[in-house]
C-alpha positions in Angstrom: -21.1 -12.9 9.6 -17.6 -12.7 11.2 -15.1 -10.8 9.3 -11.6 -12.1 8.5 -8.5 -10.1 9.5 -5.0 -10.1 8.1 -2.6 -10.6 11.2 0.5 -10.7 9.0 1.7 -11.3 5.3 0.0 -15.0 5.2 -2.2 -15.6 8.0 -5.8 -14.6 8.3 -8.0 -14.8 11.4 -11.6 -14.3 12.3 -10.6 -12.5 15.4 -12.3 -9.0 14.8 -10.5 -7.3 17.7 -7.4 -6.7 15.8 -8.6 -3.7 13.8 -12.0 -2.1 12.6 -11.6 -0.3 9.3 -14.7 -2.1 7.6 -17.2 -1.4 10.2 -19.6 0.3 8.0 -19.7 0.8 4.3 -16.4 0.5 2.7 -13.9 1.8 5.1 -15.9 4.2 6.7 -13.9 3.9 10.0 -10.7 5.0 7.9 -8.5 7.5 9.9 -5.7 8.5 7.8 -3.6 9.9 10.5 -4.6 7.7 13.2 -6.6 4.5 14.0 -9.8 3.2 15.7 -10.5 2.2 19.3 -9.1 -1.2 20.6 -10.9 -2.6 23.7 -12.6 0.7 24.2 -9.1 2.6 24.2 -8.3 5.2 21.8 -5.7 4.8 19.2 -2.2 5.9 20.2 1.1 7.2 18.3 3.0 4.0 18.9 0.2 2.2 17.0 0.4 2.0 13.1 -2.2 4.4 11.3 -4.9 3.1 9.2 -2.9 4.4 6.1 0.2 1.9 7.3 -2.3 -1.1 7.8 -4.2 -0.5 4.3 -0.8 -0.2 2.8 0.5 -3.2 4.4 -2.5 -4.9 3.1 -2.1 -3.7 -0.4 2.0 -4.7 -0.4 1.1 -8.0 0.8 -1.3 -8.6 -1.7 1.2 -7.6 -4.3 3.8 -9.4 -2.6 1.9 -12.7 -3.4 1.1 -11.8 -7.0 4.8 -10.9 -8.1 7.5 -13.7 -8.7 10.5 -13.9 -6.2 13.3 -11.5 -6.9 16.2 -13.8 -8.2 18.8 -12.1 -6.3 17.0 -12.4 -3.3 14.1 -15.2 -3.5 13.1 -14.8 -0.1 12.3 -11.2 -0.1 8.5 -9.8 -0.7 8.8 -8.9 -4.2 6.6 -5.7 -4.2 7.6 -4.6 -0.9 11.4 -4.6 -1.8 11.2 -3.4 -5.0 8.2 -0.8 -4.9 7.9 0.5 -1.7 10.1 2.6 0.6 9.0 3.6 4.0 10.2 6.3 6.1 12.7 6.9 7.7 14.4 4.8 5.0 15.4 6.4 1.5 15.1 4.8 -1.9 18.5 3.8 -3.4 20.3 6.4 -5.3 20.8 4.1 -8.4 17.0 3.1 -8.5 15.1 3.3 -11.6 11.5 3.0 -12.6 8.3 3.6 -10.3 8.3 3.6 -6.4 6.1 4.5 -3.7 8.0 6.3 -1.0 6.4 7.2 2.3 8.4 10.2 3.2 6.8 10.8 6.5 5.3 8.2 9.3 3.4 10.8 11.3 1.1 12.1 9.8 1.6 9.6 7.1 2.5 11.0 3.9 3.4 9.4 0.4 4.9 10.3 -2.8 5.4 8.5 -6.2 8.9 8.6 -7.6 9.5 8.1 -11.3 13.1 7.9 -12.0 14.2 11.4 -11.1 11.1 12.8 -10.5 9.1 13.2 -7.3 5.1 13.2 -7.9 3.4 14.5 -4.8 -0.5 14.6 -4.7 -0.5 17.1 -1.8 -1.1 16.4 2.1 -3.7 15.1 4.3 -6.7 12.8 4.1 -6.4 11.9 0.4 -2.5 11.6 0.0 -2.6 7.9 0.6 -5.4 6.8 -1.8 -4.5 9.6 -4.5 -0.9 8.1 -4.4 -1.9 4.7 -4.9 -4.3 5.7 -7.8 -1.1 7.8 -9.4 1.0 4.9 -9.0 -1.5 2.5 -10.8 -2.2 5.1 -13.4 1.7 5.2 -14.3 1.9 1.6 -14.3 -0.8 1.5 -17.0 0.3 4.4 -19.0 4.0 4.2 -18.8 4.6 0.6 -18.3 1.7 -0.8 -20.5 0.2 -2.3 -17.3 3.1 -4.2 -16.4 4.8 -4.3 -12.9 7.5 -6.4 -13.3 6.6 -9.3 -15.4 3.0 -9.2 -14.0 0.2 -7.6 -16.0 -2.1 -5.7 -13.6 -4.9 -5.3 -16.4 -7.5 -7.4 -17.5 -5.2 -10.2 -18.8 -3.3 -10.4 -15.3 -4.6 -9.8 -12.1 -7.0 -7.0 -13.1 -6.2 -4.4 -10.4 -6.4 -1.5 -12.9 -10.1 -1.9 -12.8 -10.1 0.7 -10.3 -9.0 3.5 -12.7 -10.5 2.6 -16.0 -13.4 4.6 -16.9 
């Protein structure tokens, strides 16, 4: 069975030489601070880490689920409102929840909640724990609403990953 690979925010291809996160079960080849081999060559620093790739996939998915931002209908709604990547800093006047990648190498993410920075710790689990914390806060503080989209069962149901 050919695998599908996301090449940008809207295109899929069956060319599996782009990345190899899902070679074994789940994403067993995941390297949080690096990446896999490409054409027999090892990953290098100028390439995106596996965290970068998975964050891009999640952000792209959520970009397709949220309605456009009225002030900028051509922008990517999740990426422009809920994600800030280093070296950029979040706007000083921002409110609500936001995922902030505070460091590129090795990747490190935090959740910003109004004036509070929530850091789940460094290392291998930082990326996934940050995503889980973000989803938990959406569920508990925002009544499962990300903007106008319900992330629970009556919406896109991405919150099932944190339900017991």
